[in-house]
C-alpha positions in Angstrom: -25.7 -36.3 -29.1 -22.9 -32.8 -29.3 -26.5 -31.1 -29.4 -27.1 -32.3 -25.7 -23.4 -31.2 -24.3 -23.3 -27.6 -26.6 -26.7 -27.2 -24.6 -25.5 -28.8 -21.1 -21.8 -26.7 -21.1 -25.1 -23.4 -22.1 -27.0 -24.2 -18.6 -23.4 -24.9 -16.7 -21.9 -21.8 -18.1 -23.7 -19.0 -16.6 -22.9 -20.4 -12.9 -19.4 -20.5 -12.0 -19.4 -17.0 -11.9 -21.5 -18.3 -8.4 -18.7 -20.3 -7.2 -17.1 -18.5 -4.4 -13.0 -18.2 -3.5 -10.9 -19.9 -2.1 -7.9 -19.1 -0.7 -6.0 -21.4 -1.7 -3.6 -20.0 1.5 -3.4 -23.2 4.6 -5.1 -22.0 7.5 -1.5 -21.6 9.4 -0.9 -19.3 6.6 -4.0 -17.6 6.6 -3.9 -17.3 10.8 -0.2 -15.9 9.9 -0.8 -13.9 7.6 -4.3 -11.9 9.5 -1.8 -12.0 12.6 0.2 -9.7 11.2 -2.0 -7.6 9.6 -4.1 -7.2 12.4 -0.5 -5.9 14.0 -0.3 -3.5 11.3 -3.3 -2.0 11.0 -4.0 -1.6 14.5 -3.2 2.7 15.5 -4.5 6.0 15.1 -4.9 7.6 12.1 -6.5 10.9 10.5 -8.9 11.3 7.3 -7.2 13.2 4.8 -9.8 12.7 1.8 -13.2 10.7 1.3 -15.9 10.2 -1.6 -19.2 9.5 -0.7 -19.1 10.4 2.7 -22.9 11.6 2.7 -21.5 14.3 4.4 -19.9 13.3 8.2 -17.4 15.1 7.1 -15.1 12.0 9.1 -11.7 13.6 10.9 -10.3 10.6 12.9 -10.6 6.8 12.5 -8.8 4.6 15.4 -8.8 0.4 14.5 -8.2 -1.7 17.5 -8.5 -5.7 18.3 -11.9 -7.2 19.2 -10.7 -8.4 23.2 -7.6 -9.3 22.3 -7.8 -11.1 19.0 -7.5 -10.0 15.7 -11.7 -9.5 14.6 -11.1 -5.2 14.0 -13.0 -2.9 15.4 -13.2 0.5 13.4 -13.9 3.7 15.5 -14.6 7.2 13.3 -14.6 10.5 14.7 -15.6 14.2 13.4 -17.5 17.6 13.7 -20.4 16.5 12.6 -21.3 13.2 13.1 -19.8 11.9 16.9 -18.1 9.1 16.3 -19.6 5.7 14.9 -18.1 1.5 15.9 -18.1 -0.9 12.4 -17.0 -3.9 14.6 -15.9 -6.6 12.2 -15.9 -10.5 12.1 -14.8 -13.1 10.4 -11.5 -11.1 9.2 -9.5 -12.2 6.5 -5.8 -10.9 6.6 -3.1 -10.2 3.9 0.9 -9.6 5.0 3.1 -9.2 2.9 6.8 -8.7 4.0 8.6 -5.1 4.2 4.8 -3.5 3.9 4.4 -4.6 0.3 0.4 -5.4 0.7 -0.8 -5.6 4.1 -4.9 -6.2 4.0 -7.8 -7.0 5.6 -10.9 -7.5 5.2 -14.1 -8.1 7.8 -18.0 -8.5 8.3 -20.0 -6.5 9.7 -21.5 -7.1 12.9 -24.0 -3.8 12.3 -27.4 -4.5 10.0 -26.9 -1.8 7.2 -23.1 -2.0 6.6 -21.9 -5.5 4.7 -18.0 -5.5 5.0 -15.6 -3.7 5.6 -11.7 -3.7 4.5 -8.5 -1.8 4.6 -5.8 -1.7 2.7 -2.2 -0.6 2.5 -1.6 0.9 -0.5 2.4 0.5 -1.8 2.1 2.0 -4.6 -0.3 5.7 -5.6 -3.0 3.8 -6.9 -6.7 6.7 -7.5 -9.9 5.0 -6.7 -13.3 5.8 -8.9 -16.3 5.5 -8.9 -16.8 3.2 -12.1 -19.7 4.2 -13.6 -19.7 5.9 -16.1 -20.7 9.1 -16.5 -18.7 8.7 -12.9 -20.9 9.1 -9.1 -18.0 11.4 -7.9 -14.2 13.5 -8.4 -11.1 10.4 -8.9 -9.1 9.6 -5.9 -5.9 8.8 -5.3 -4.4 7.1 -2.2 -0.8 8.2 -1.9 1.6 5.1 -1.5 2.1 4.9 2.3 -1.4 5.6 3.3 -4.6 3.2 3.5 -7.8 2.7 2.0 -10.4 2.0 4.1 -14.2 0.9 2.1 -16.9 0.1 4.2 -19.9 -1.7 1.6 -23.0 -0.4 3.1 -26.0 -3.6 2.1 -27.4 -1.7 -0.5 -24.2 -2.2 -2.3 -22.7 1.5 -2.0 -19.0 1.9 -1.0 -17.8 4.5 1.2 -13.8 5.5 0.7 -12.1 6.9 2.8 -7.8 7.5 2.8 -6.6 7.2 6.1 -2.7 8.5 6.9 -1.5 6.6 10.2 -0.2 8.9 13.1 2.9 8.3 15.0 3.2 7.3 18.4 3.7 9.8 21.2 7.0 9.3 23.1 7.0 11.1 26.4 10.7 11.4 27.1 11.5 9.9 30.5 12.8 12.6 33.1 15.2 10.8 35.6 14.2 10.6 38.9 9.9 11.1 37.9 7.1 8.7 39.4 6.4 6.5 36.6 2.2 5.6 36.3 2.9 1.4 36.0 5.4 -0.7 37.8 9.0 -0.9 36.0 9.9 -4.4 35.7 12.2 -6.0 39.2 15.8 -6.7 38.4 17.1 -9.3 38.6 20.8 -8.9 41.1 
């Protein structure tokens, strides 16, 4: 009996690694975190560093919501490769108050890319290849910057450090015509 129990445990133990991740948050909490993360991550970015870029030399990234949903699209632009757009599906979001942690991971709708993720770094964080010897020099993502990770179906990752570009606010000249209708006064 003891031998059978041990044999059963030895047979089941390798299967424990096959269990998928179950998010402990309620569906409402997941949806709220996704909305907040998407709202914070949407914007224009400058690419300040990269690893495994394959010579594409992207310089800018634009993150937007698809059709008013909380699914992200990300466009990378560079002089060498032009522009590439990654549309996400089944996006998952994480958000902590006070900008401590914001992240999204989306499955990609393209054949070559498995998923992509965008994460705001609350603390400086190194990114390395995880191999010995290292396949690339360690890249540090500074505090307040964003790590963008593209995972190919082959298992290879492409890493980019993004810095959010502040919105350009144009001062309004008194008496100047507006490009859109002004709200009507109730008086």
